[in-house]
Steps between C-alpha positions, in 0.01 A plus 500: 500500500641248251878513463690264272396273217453124481235497772362169373841339545530655846160359601614158377815532712297594806274198456793267445692626803191484723428145383861399578508675836773740382346808659808722496627446145504758223205512260583813298661447158629847404724583796857617418738208449846571642786297644575452869804725462288775344245470781771547762646792307161672484445458874848622594472798266172590671658469845796718399268771367332549837593821677605685184349835409399367158307210650328725755377741233372224274338325796310817590377534143400134471322499837307818416369327189423184696306688767258635238491168311420299816214735584348500152532125446338428837236773508231228486683256727318429826709441811362298790667453838696826493459519877750215527773753413412734788750351747793471257763749612835378372637289218312196372507236230193509275378186324236467229393262225687566173272502195590801285803706400327799661358339812757678716311821420199389702723404793685831488175698470359304795803589713451866412130489587596341832748779579804276477851604403682438178470149354769320305445193283737205465524413129690252289817645354376427145260794538802729484573375147184663362554785258320823415263670740420177690872440539540847650213439742626157609853632560407818687184439705527358852596147400756267655625239252567148621740256339666167575842667538621431856731802487217735408261344752739519796666832419201701375158333500477383860662814651266716288195308619613547861574872448163580344305305763691673780414834338132412517434423134283221364638235262274298271629147442291261293517162679351327194809618307387484136206698363206292371291730284148566641518180708245533777626239743764568767793266444714324764769747609877474519669588831717797395259782587437355845869437562575869446211595727622266772870585479422873512227457764231680302138405427349370178222707344286229343306593183282318252365653178168375368448532122147567373390463138325792331255465207708710259762330285856634510636275224371208294629268774415689820224688669596802704556439871513701818682436825388482860783518753451311825739611775511207742606493867865586554729210588765559768811298582514343846803643688529174694559292184797467268514630145425169330200420720362851465541506124327166454213588731452843340504343155238243602276764658526728196407218264203405718382862506527535123319169454216615725482833312480316167225269624298793640542707183410225252269289714680168452775288648854545374625212288760501226298293256467696176158668499322737270555850635843438651639760258291811548340651190613217271266449202681240288428222747639218288856638456 
């Protein structure tokens, strides 16, 4: 599904960032533009709304819609490696490559197919600034906004992560940070997801989504695509090691697993040289 305009400019940004080795920088051009103070205000307002009757009712409504939407959007999505979820009993951090505004739907649908509990998604606080129906969904589905505010992080974000994991829920954190539209390659991760796994002594559910081109065009610029979810072996912290060592080792193992999944799916070695086909479905190759 194509969301947002200026895809040619986004593809140019992806190529430029890949060429410069800036694998975690933003490539989208239409995201809400707000100040640091507004970002903090959005996140704190979200935190203060938790536990209210109004939020609970709207959350139930939004999640009912999302349940149906996830199923319909992923009715043709194939999931491989679902058996790797069989031994997951408690809370866990989930990681996946980030290539579409809706790619969390395939992760959430995979968790449901694997019999796992409720899954939350860590999102940038700017998502809460959306308006209309999408604004309602972003504010009331099971999201946890993240911001650079130290007050918000220490007083709400980190305690909420710990509470949900202790309750047995799953939390999707994108270690690549920014979304690169339809980008096939797994990008070098940041440590945050693995830090929260290590500090809370929970495993990492490692996922990689393969993107396949279809012959039908969706727009003048893109062919339709379909997704194949690969659930990779679960990564566990070592109780004999400290948080920093565990987080770094888990991060390295997750990246190696995603790299191997990419190479098996596409039949070639992972490099970050710009290649035709890096952006799935892209027709206007010379943008």
